[in-house]
N, C-alpha and C positions, 0 to 999 in steps of 0.2 A: 504494500500500500504506500502511495506517495505521502510524504510527510511535509510539514512546513519547512523543515530543514532542506529538503530536496528543492522546494520551490525557491527558497531564499538563495541557495547556491546557484541555480540556473538563472535567476533574475538579477543576481549581483547586488542584493540588498541584505539587510540584517533580518534575522528570524523575527525580531520584534516588529519591524516594519511590515513584513509579510502578514503577521498575525493581525495587526491593526488595519491593514488594507482589506484583508479578507473579512473582517468584521465591520467594515465600512465606518471606521472611527473618523468622525469629521473633525476631530481636534488634531489629527496628524497633518503636518504641513509637508505635503509632497505634491509634485506636479502631476498633471494628467498623464504625461508620458510614462512616468514611473508606475503610477496606479494601473495603467493599461498593461504595461509589461508584466507586472506581477499577476494580474488577473488572467492574462493570456497564457502565461507559463503554467499557472495552476490548472487551467482548463486543458491545455495541451498534454500535460502530464497525466491527467485523468483520461484523456481520449487516447486509448491504447492502440487503436487500429492503425496500421501503417501498411500501405501497399506500394508496389513498385511503380515508378513513373514510366509511362509509355513515351516513345519518341513524340516530339511536338507535332501536332497535326495542323498547326496554323490557325486553329479556331480560338477566338477570344470571346468570352462570355461576360456580359454585364450582369453583375449581381447588384440589384437595386434594393437598398434598404430604406425603410421608412423612418427609422430612428436616426438621429444624429449620432456621431461617434461618442459624444459625451453622455447622451441618454442611454446608449448601449452599455456603458460601464455600470449603470444602475440596474440594468435588467439583462443578465448575462445569457438569457435564453437564446437570443438571436445570435450572440457571439458563438455559441456552441454550434448552431446550425451552419455557420460559415465554415467550420472545420470539415464537416461532412461534404460540403460543396467542393471545397478545395481538394480534399483527398480523392474524391471520385473523379473530378475533372482531370487531375494529374494522371490517373490511370488511363484516361482516354486521350492523353496528349494535349489537352486544352488548357488554356490559361484563363484566369478570371481577373476582372477589375471591379472593385467595390466602389459604388457611387451612391449618393443619397438621391431620393426622388427629386428633392428641391434643387439639386446641383446638375440635373440632366441638361446636356447641351444637345439639342436636336440635331445639329449638323455633325456631331461626332458619333451619333448612334449607328451610322452606316458601317462603321468599322467592326461592329460586333456580329457574331454568327447567331446569337440568341440572347434572351433575357431571362433571368430568374429573379422574380420580385419577392422579397422576403418581408412579410408583415401584413398589415390590414389596410386595404385600399378601398376608396369609394368609387362610385360610377365615373366621376370625372377623371380620376387617376387611372382606372382600368382602361378607359377609352383612349387616354393619352398614350399609355404603354402599347396598346394595340395599334395605334396609328403609325408606329415605326415599322410595321409589316415584318416583324421578326418572330421566330418561334418563341413562345412566351409561356413560362411556367410560374405558378404561384405557390409559395409556401406559407402556411399559417391559417388559411381559410379556404372554403369551398367556392371556387369561381367557375363551376361548370355552367352556371346560368349565363355567363359571358362567352361560353365556348372555349374555356381555357382549362388545360390540365392543372390539377391542384394536388398539393400534399398537405395533410393536416394531421394533428394528433388526436387520439380519442381522449377527450377530457370528461365525457359524460359517465362512462363506466367507473373510473376511479372515484368519482364523487360519491356514487351510490355505495361503493365498497367501503369507503372511509366512514360514511354514516353508519353502515351496518357494523363496522368494526367498533366504532364508539359505543353503539347501543349494546353490543355483545359484552363490552367491558363495563357496562353499567352507567355509561354517560348518555343521558337523554337530553340534557341542555347543551345544545351545539350551536356555536357561533361561527361567523365567517368574516375574515378580513380580506376584502376583495379589491383587485385592481380595476381601474377605469382607464380606458384608452379612447382616443379620438383620431379620426383620419386627418391627414395633413391639409388637404385642400378644402373640403366641405365642412370640416370640423364636426363630423358626425360621430356620435357615440357608437362604439363597437360592442356588439352583443358578446358577452362572455358565457359560453356554454356551461361553465362550472357554476356560475351564479344561478342561471336558469334551472339547471339540474338540482342544485342544492335546495332552492326554493320549492320546486315541484315535489321532490322526493320526501322532504320533511313534511310538507303539507299532506302528502299521501299517508304518512305515518302519524299525523296529528301532533307533530312536534315542532312545527315552524313557529318562530317568534321573530317578527321583523325588527324588534329592538336589539336583536343579537347580530344583525348584519351591518357591517361598516365598510364603506367604499371610498377609495381615493386613488391617487396616482400610484403606479407601481414604483417600488424603490424602498430602501431602508428608512428614509426619513418619514415617508408616508406611513409605513408600517408602525413606526414608533408613535406617531401622532394619533393614528387610529386606535391602537391599543390603549394609549393613555386616555383617550376619550372614552373608550369602553370601560376602563377601570373607574374613571371618575363618575360616569353616568349610571353604571350598573351596580357598583359597590359589591355587596355580598352576593348579588344576583349574577355576577360575572359567570358566564358559562364555563363548565369544566372541560369542554372540548372545543377547539377552534381549528377550522380549516383556513389556511393562509394561501393567497393567490400566487405567491412566488417565494423562492428561497430568500431573495434579497429583501422582500417585505418582512419575512420571518426574522431576519437579523434585527430589524428595528422593533418588531414585536417582542422578541426575547429581551432586548434592552429595556423596554418599558416595564415588562413584568419583573425583571431583576431589580430595577430601581424602586419598584413598589413592594419588593420582598415577597413576591408571589411565586411559589415554587413550581418549577416545570420538571417533571410532568405530574407530580403528586396533586397539585391543586388545579393546574391548567395543562391539558394535554394538547400538543401542537402537531399538526401534519401539514406540510407545505407542498409546493409543486416545483418541478423541473429537475431537481437533483444536479444543480451546478456544483462546481468544486467546493464552493464555500460551505455547502451543507455539511460537509465532514468536519469542518474546522470551527464550528460554533460550539458554545458550551451551554447546555448539552448539544450534542450533534443532532441534526434535524432528521426526523422521520419525514420522508418526502416521496412524492410520486416521480419516479424516473421517467422522463420524457425522452424518447430515443431521437434526440435532435440530430445526431450525426447521421442516423439512418434516413431522416427526413431530407437532409441535404443531399445524401447520396442518391436517394430515389428521384429527387428533382432533376439531378444531372442525367440520370438514365432516361427519364421522360423527355427531357429536352433533346437528348441524342436521338430518341425515337421520332420525335416531332421533326427534327431536322431531316431525317431520312424519309419520312412520310408525312408531309404537311397536311394531308387530308385524313389522317388517322382520327378515329373517334376519340374525343377528349375523355380523360380518365380522372377519377378522384381516388387517391390512395390515402387510407386512414390507418395510422400506425398505432399499435397498442402501447400501453404504459405498464409499469410495474411498481409496486410499493417497496421502498427501501426502508426497512425497520431500523431505527436508531434510538437514541435516548430521550428525545423530546416528547414521546408519547408512551402511555401505559401499554 
């Protein structure tokens, strides 16, 4: 298993610096370059799969990301997807160039053989990406309605399994700290299947309480603020089980609980999503849903390769399963 010492050695920083970066310590004075280097090393050391590179085929692929580089550091889910894209592209001899949606130069799009769009896009953005007349694959949501191949993760099944798990362990008061996202152009709220499934499944079981659901931006600061609000408003009625929208949010949630001397997992049991590298280095380590982000990236490259070879191929939606990683933050 990769240790903080391994990350520190490869990143060229101290063990203490690595620990504070992985726990999103905002009192640490380091530049974004150092923060990104440490987070990328931690993720790459976790990402074990390595395959041989094929001879270059001369194909360059645009990987369009909807988050800015800075936003990506607060939600490492999309950073993980990049590694799967890079790895599989290399086996096909292709190169990739990462660009943000807002930085797209229409005149330069002609140099690419295809596009992989990572994130959540509204109608205006999808139409713009389609206007470049290049093979186009989406990762993150289902865009079959636009005639586009798509890759997404199954978030509905693990939510139901987590709720059943809490109930089996005697926890029937279940809360959620959920992330909120908006598209770049139309600023439309993005539907989170985890929230929808959480609400519907608990209502079905007669256990839903809307006062136990808190939503805000993804990221550790938001997690801290939302859990602090939950502690203040609910007091002794604070749920004994919480589902958290992402590992980075869970880092902030843990900080708020620890500052208020609320024990995890004995008083509050936490289960988060994504299983990015930081999940192993929190205290206690996070029980989290492992999203096969690397597989999502690899599958997107495969779909793009098929689309390049057969532009008239019927569009496909690939839904990839998840698995629960049991650690110390839950009973």
